[in-house]
Structures are given as C-alpha cells and as structure tokens.
N, C-alpha and C positions, 0 to 999 in steps of 0.2 A: 891684399883679401876679396877674392870673386862668389859669385852666386853658385857655384858649381863645389858639389861636394868632393870629388877630385880633381888636379888639375897639373899635369905634368908637361913641362916644353923644355925643349932640349939645351942643353948645355954649350953654350956660345965658346967655350973651349975648343969644341969638338966639331962645328959647324963651318961650312961652307957655300961660298957663292951667294953669301943673302939671304940663304936658306933657314928657316928656322920651325921646328915641329912643334904640334902642338896636341895634345889630349887630354879632352875635358869628360868628366859625367854627364852625361848630357841627361836634363831633364824634361827634354820632347822625345829621346828616342829610350829614354830607361836604360840606357849603357855605356859604354866609354866610346866614343867617339874621334877620329883625325882629322886637322887640320892641317895642311903644310902652306906654308906662309913668305913671302918675299917680303922682303926690310930693306929698303934703299941705305946704302950707308949714309953718314948724315945727318940725316932725315929731319926736318923742324917739325913740331908740333901740328894738329890740326890735318893731315895728310889726308888724300881722297883714300878710300876702301874699294877698292874692285874684289868683287865676290866672284869668282870665275868656275862655274859648275862644267864635272868631266861629264861623260858616255857612259852607256852601259857596260857593263864587263871592268869598268874601270874605279881607280880609287882617287883619292886623295893626290897621291903624288904624280899622276898621269901628266898634268898641263907641264909640269916644271919636269921629270924625267922623259917623257915622251916629246911635248911640243917646245923645250925649252923658253920656257916663258919669260922664267928670269932674265935671259939672257939680253932677250930681245928690248924689255923693257928695261934696264940697264943701261943697255946700249942708247937707248931712246932719251932715257934721261942726262947722259954724261954727252950726247951729242947740244942739247940742250930743245930738243923735238918734242920734249915733254916735262912736265912740271914732276916730282914727285910724288911716287902713288905706292901706297902697300897693296899687293893681291893675296888674298882668301882664298885658297882652293881647299875647300871641306870635302873627305866624301860625302856622299850620299847617301849614307843609314845602313850599304852594304847588304840591303834586302833583293834576296836573289841576284838575277842577272842584273837588275838598276829597278831604283824604287820609284823610281820618276819626279822627286819632288814634290810627290802629293801624298794626303792623307790616307792611309789605307792599313789594314792588318794589325789595328790597335796602334802604328804607330806616327809619329808624327814629322813627317821625314819635311812638311811643307815650315815649321816653326821650328825644328832644325836650323833651318838656313836662315829663315825669318828674325829667330830670335837668337837661340843660343850661339852661330857662329859669330854671329854681328857681336852680342855680349860680349864675349872670350878676346875677339880681337881689341875693341875698345877697352878692356880690361885689365889685359895683358900686355900685350905691344905698346910701348910706348909712343909712339909718336901717333899713335890712332887715338881720337878720344868720340867723345860725346857730339862735338859740333863736326868731324868728319865727313865729308861729302860720301852718299854711299851711291855704288854704281853694281850692275849684276850682267855677266854675260856667259854664253856656254857653249857647249859646240853640241849637237845630235839630241839625246836625251837633255843635256845639261842646256841646251841652247832651250829647249821645251821649258825648262824649269826656269830658267832666267826669263823670257817672255811671259811667260804664263803669273811669274811671281810679280815680277813689276806690275803688268798690267790688273794685276787680282789686288797688290798694295803701291797705288803710284805714290803714295805717300813715303813712303820709306825710300824711295830708288830718285837721285837724277838723272840715270840713264839708264838704258837698257839693250842688248846686243846677243844675236844673236847669230850661229854657224852655223850651216848646214843642219838646220832646227827640225826636229819633231815638231809638229802642231798641233796635235792633239792627242787624247791620250791612246786613245787604240792602235795610234802607229808603232806605238811600243811593242806590239803581240809578234809581229814575226819577229822582233829581235831578241826573242827569248828563246830560251832551249825548248826544244821543240815537248807538248805534253803540260809547258807551264802556263797556267791561264792568268791575265791579267788577275788581280783583287779587285771586285765591285767599288766602283766610284760613281758620285751620282753624276750623272747625265752633264746638270752644267757645270762641273769643276772641270771638267774634259778640255774646254778647244779655249786656246791662247786668243785666238781673235772673240770669241765669246766672253770673255772679259774685257780683251779691249774695246769692243763695242761698248758696252755695260758702264766702263769706267771712261768712255773716250774725252769727256772734259776734262781730265784732270792725271792724262797719262804723260810720263817723263817724256823724253826725246827717246826713241827707238831707232835701232838700225839692224835689218839682218842681209846676210848672204848666202846663196847656196852656187855649191859648183858644178858646172853645166852636165857632169858626167854624174852626180850624187843621185842617188836612187829617191831621197827627198824633194827633187827641184822642184813634181808637178806642186807637190804640196805646199811648197815657200812659196811659189808663184800666185798658188788658188788666196794664199794670205795675203800676198802683196794684192791681188786683185782686189779682194773683199775690201781692205782698208781703204784703197782709193774709192772703192763703190761707194763708201759712208766717211769719204773724205777725213781721214784721220791720216796725221801727217804721219810721215817713217822715210827711211831713206832703204831703199834695196836694189842690190848689186848682185848681178851673176859673174862669176869669173870662172874659166876652166879649172876644173881640178874633178877632182873623185870624192869618194866620202874617207877620207884618211888623213893623218899626219900632217902630209906634205902641204895640204890643203891649209890645214889647221894653222899649224904655225906658221905660216906667210900672211895669213890674215887677221890673226889675233893683232896684229900693227894698227887693223884698220879701227879695230874698237878702241885699245888702248889711245888713240889719237883724238876720236869722238868722243870719248870720254874727256880727256885733258881739253879740248874744248868748255866742255859744257863746266868743268870746273872754273877752265880763265873765264869763264860769263860770256863764250861764243856760243851763242846758239842758234845759230842763222844755217 
C-alpha cells in the first residue's frame, strides 16, 4: 500500500536492461506523473538512490534513452568501481518547455521531486528503503533543479551534482519557446548561489562541471567564483564539450563516482 491514489509499475515480464517505469498520481502536481528507474540486478536492501533530473524539452526517459546512463551505471557496478545504486529519473512535471523544478503556476514541482518521487521509490522499489542515502544530480535545467534543491533542503541529500547547469531561474527564459514568459517566482527563490550562501554551514558535498563550448560556461564560472569568495566547499571542473548528450553521457560517470565515494564514507 502506498500514499498515492493510483500507482502503476511496468510488468517485469516485459522489462529490459534493468529499467522499470512507474506512473503515480502525484499529490504535489494533482495529476499523473512518470518516473523511470534503474534497479541493479541482485541488489541488496538500503541501496543509495540517485535522483537524476532532465533538461528542458525532455522527460523521464531522457537520461536512459539519450544518455545511456543505465548502461554506464551497470558497467561501473560490474567492474567494481562503484557499489550498486538505484537511479530515479522523474519527469519535471511537464509544464511548457520546462518547469524548472520550482513552484509556480499552482503546481508544486519542487515538492514533486523532494517528496513524491522519493516516496514512490522507497515504497515501490524493493531495494530502496527509508534509510537509503539520497543523492541528486541533473543537466542544464536539471542541474539547476539538483543544485538548488540540495542547497534549499540540505538535510535531504548526501550529495549533489550539476552538469552544464542553469544557475539562476532567469537563465531559463532564452530556452523557452518564443513568447512564453517565465511564471512569477519570488526573487529569493531563484538563485542557486542564494540558497548555498543561506545554508552554507549545512550543505552536502557539491560538484558541478561545464563544457568549454557551452553557452552556460560563464554562469558556471560565476557560481564557482562566488562559492570560492564565500569559502563554500565544492568541486568545479571544465572539460571540452558543448551543451549536448555527448558531453552529459560522458561526464555523468564522474558524478556517479562522486556519490559512491560519499556513500562509502569518503568525503575527502
């Protein structure tokens, strides 16, 4: 029995590649919503859960079917480079070209991730439990969601990571279809750095990276400088690449290794 009015999960008879699909009636969104889940084979209980957030124009399947993240994760597990972990990949709520994982338009997109997605995984996916360590990562708009939510709710996550991240709500505007305004959001809710500064003494370990040809490179550099100026511990890296799946599918491995180190107790 779960907290959701309706719950549908894919039939194992027809699943492949350790991928499952969940559809729930979300109390936060007041509608049905989807989560794609990678569950490693022969998994023990209390596995770490990594919430992976997608970017604009996309949905819950993007990390798997555009980025092959399930194959990367399984390879690292089978080689012994990381311990088994669950990947939970939700839709963003499917508002316009992207919700930003922030509350607006009468929808609790933020609570959908923080509460409903995690509740669904721990209630429905057998190796996940209430004591499973939680991590969050994302790309572009999903990087904004991951870094912002981990900074706003630092007690919720053991670590966070962003790839090619939007760092402020207003940076979403150029990504929207022409003529689509951003819904009003309070100024104090918009900045990743604002929450990191506000909660600087309680933040989980942070890493983020960006491609040197990415249009968000300067925004990521600015966040890096602001964190350095305020003595906020983090890891920031730049690599050759643009704002695309070639970059994200390659560098998500670094975040998975980062989370695994934390889960093992290595926070150096």
